[in-house]
N, C-alpha and C positions, 0 to 999 in steps of 0.2 A: 520495487517488488522485493519482498524478503527472500533470502536464499533458503531453499528447502534443506531439511536436515538430511545427513547421509544415512544410508540404510543401516538398520540394526544388525547386530551379530549375537551369537550365542556361544558361551563357554560351557561345555559339559564335562564336569570332573567332580568326583567325590573324594579326592585326596586332599589332606590338610595343606600341603605345600602349594596348592593352586587356589586356596580359599578366597583370596582377595584379588585374583588375577582380573576378573571382569571389572571390578571397580577401578583398578589401576589403568586398564586399557581404555575404559570410558573417559577417564580424566586425560589420558595421553592423546587420544584420537578425536575426542569430541563426538564420538558415536555412542549410541545407546547399546550397552552390552547387558544381556540377560544371562544369569547364571543358573544352570540346572545341575543339581547334585543327586537327585533321585531318579533312577532309571524309569520308574513309573510315571514321571513327569515328562519324559522325552516322547511326546506323542505328536502325531501329525496335527491334531486339533490345536494343541498349545502353540506349536511352531507356526501354524497358519496365522494365528493372531499376532505373533511377533513379526512374521514375514522377514526372516533374516537373510542377509546377503551371503553370509557364511555361518556354518556351525563348526566350531573348533573343538576338538577332542584332545586336550593335552595329556590326559591319563584316564582312560575309560576302559574298564575290563568287562563290559557287557556287550551283548549283541546289539547292533544297530539295525533296526527294521528296514528292509528294502524300500518300504513305502516312504521312508524318510530320506535315504541317501539317493533315491531316484528323483525326488522332488526338490530337495535342497542340496546346495553344495556343501559337502561334509569333508572337513580336513582333519585327518588323524595324524598324531605325532607319535612316531615309533622310534625307539632308542637303538636302532641299528642302521648300518649303511646298506639299505635295501638294494637288491633282493637278498642279500645275506641277512639271516636272522629273522625271517618271517616267523610269526607264531608267538607263543606265550612266554612269560618270564624273561624278557630280553636282557634286563640288567643282570640277573642271576646267571643266566646262561653265558653271557659274555665274560663275566668274572671267572666263572668255573672253567672257561677255556683259556684263562691267563691273559685276556685282552684288557688293556688299561686305557685305551682311547677308542672312541666310537663316533658315530654321527647320529644326530637326530634327523630323521627323514619326515618331512611334511608331505603326506600323500592323500590323494583323493580316495574316498571310501567307495569300494565296489563290493560285489558279492563275495569273491574269493578273499580270504584273510590276508591282509597286508600286501595285496597284489596290485593295488591301484597305481596310476601314474603319479610321479613325484613333482611337487612344486619347487622345493628347494631342500638343501641339507646344510646342517651346521655341525661343527665339531663339539665334542663333549668329553671331558676327562672322567675316568671311572675310579679315580683315587678317592679314598675316604669311605664313610659309611653310606649305606643305601639312602638314608635320609639326606645326608649332605649332597649326594649325587642328584637326588630328586629335586632338591632346592636349586642346584645349579641348572638342572634341566628346565625347571620352571622359568627361571630368568631368561634362558636361551629361547625357549618357546615363545615367551612374551615378545621378544625382539623379532622372532620369525613372523609372528602374527602381524605386528606393525608393518614389517616389510611386505607381507602378502597384501595387506590393505593398501599400501602405497604404490606397489608396482604391478599388482594383479598378474602374477606370472602364470603362463600356461603350463599345466602339468605335463611332464614327459614320461613315456613308458619306461618301466624298469628294464635294464639291460643286464644280461648274464643269467647264469643258472642259479635258481633260488636255493638257499639253504634254510631249512625249516627247523625252528626250535620247538621242543615240547614243553608245555606248561609244567613247571616243577610241582611236586606233591610234598606234603608235610614230612613224609618219611625221609626225604632227601635232606632234611635239615638236621638229621641225627649225626652228631659228631663222631660216633663210632665208625662212620664210613670214611673218615679222612685218615691219611697216613703220614702227615707232616705238619709242623707248626704253621707253615705257609698256607696249606690247605685249610687248617682250622681257622686261621686269621681271616682268610677270604670268605669262608662259610659264615662266620659270625658277622662280618661287616656287610656282606651282600644282603643279609636279612634284617639288618638293624634299622628298621623304619616302621612306623605305625601301620598296622594292617597286615603285616607279614609274619609268618610263623618263625620265631627266633630259633637260632641254632640251639640244640638241646642235647642233654644226656638224661637217661633214666637209670636211677640207682635204687633198686628195690622199689619201694612205693613212692619214691621222690622223683620229681621232674626238675631238672636244673636248666634254666634258660639263660643264654649268654648274650650280652650286649656290650657296647663301648670297648671293644678290644683294642689293645695297644701292643704293637710288635716290638719285642726286645731281642737281644742277640740270641739268647738260648731259651727264651720262654715267652709266653703271652700273659698279659694282664687283662682282666675283663670283669665287668659287673655280672653278678649271678643272681637270678631270682629263683627261689626254691619253693615249689608247691607240691601238693600230693598229686601224683599222677593217676591214682586209682581211688575211687570213693571208698570210705570206710564201710566195712561189712556191718 
C-alpha cells in the first residue's frame, strides 16, 4: 500500500523577501505548500479546498478573518520577544528604542492582536537595513516552520505584562524630527525596504528620500532620490 502524502500547508505573505518560501519549503519537506499573496484570496472557501494542516504568516499586515483562525491552525511570526512589542511596525519600533537584538515569536492567531500562545522563539539581529533584516528574518522563519512541522510543539501562553507598539505613520519618517547622526542613520536604515515610506526631507517643492545609509565618524553617506513633493499648479 502506498504511503499517503503529508497534509498541505499555506504560506501567506505579500513581501518580496518571502516570495519563494513556499517553493523552498515544499522541496525541503516533501509537503505541498500553497502561496497566498493577495488578501482577497485568503478565504474560507479557498482554504477548504486546500485543507491545510497549518497556515503560516511570515509577514502579513492584514486582518485575519476569525472564520479562518477558528477553523484552521494559523501561525503568525512576529519580530519581538512577546508579550513585549505587540502591535504594529515592530522592526521600526525596536530600532527606535535602540534595541539591536530581538526574537521572532511564532504564535497562534487569536482575536486579540499578537496575544496568542507561542510555539517557539528564535533570535534575530537588527543590524543592517530593514531589507537585510527582513531577509535574515525570512531565513529564520523558514527554519522555524520546518521545526514546527517536525516537532509539532504545543503553544504556551505568553507570560508577563504586555508592551504594545503603535503602528508608525509616514510623518514619523521625516528627518527633521531627529537630533543626532545616530538617530538619522537608524531612521534611514529602519525604513530601507520595499513597501516602506523612506526617511525624507521636504525642501520647498522638493522631496528628498534617503536610502543605503553608511555611518562615518562625523557624517553619514546615503543615496538620495529627489522628486516634486507638490504637483505643479
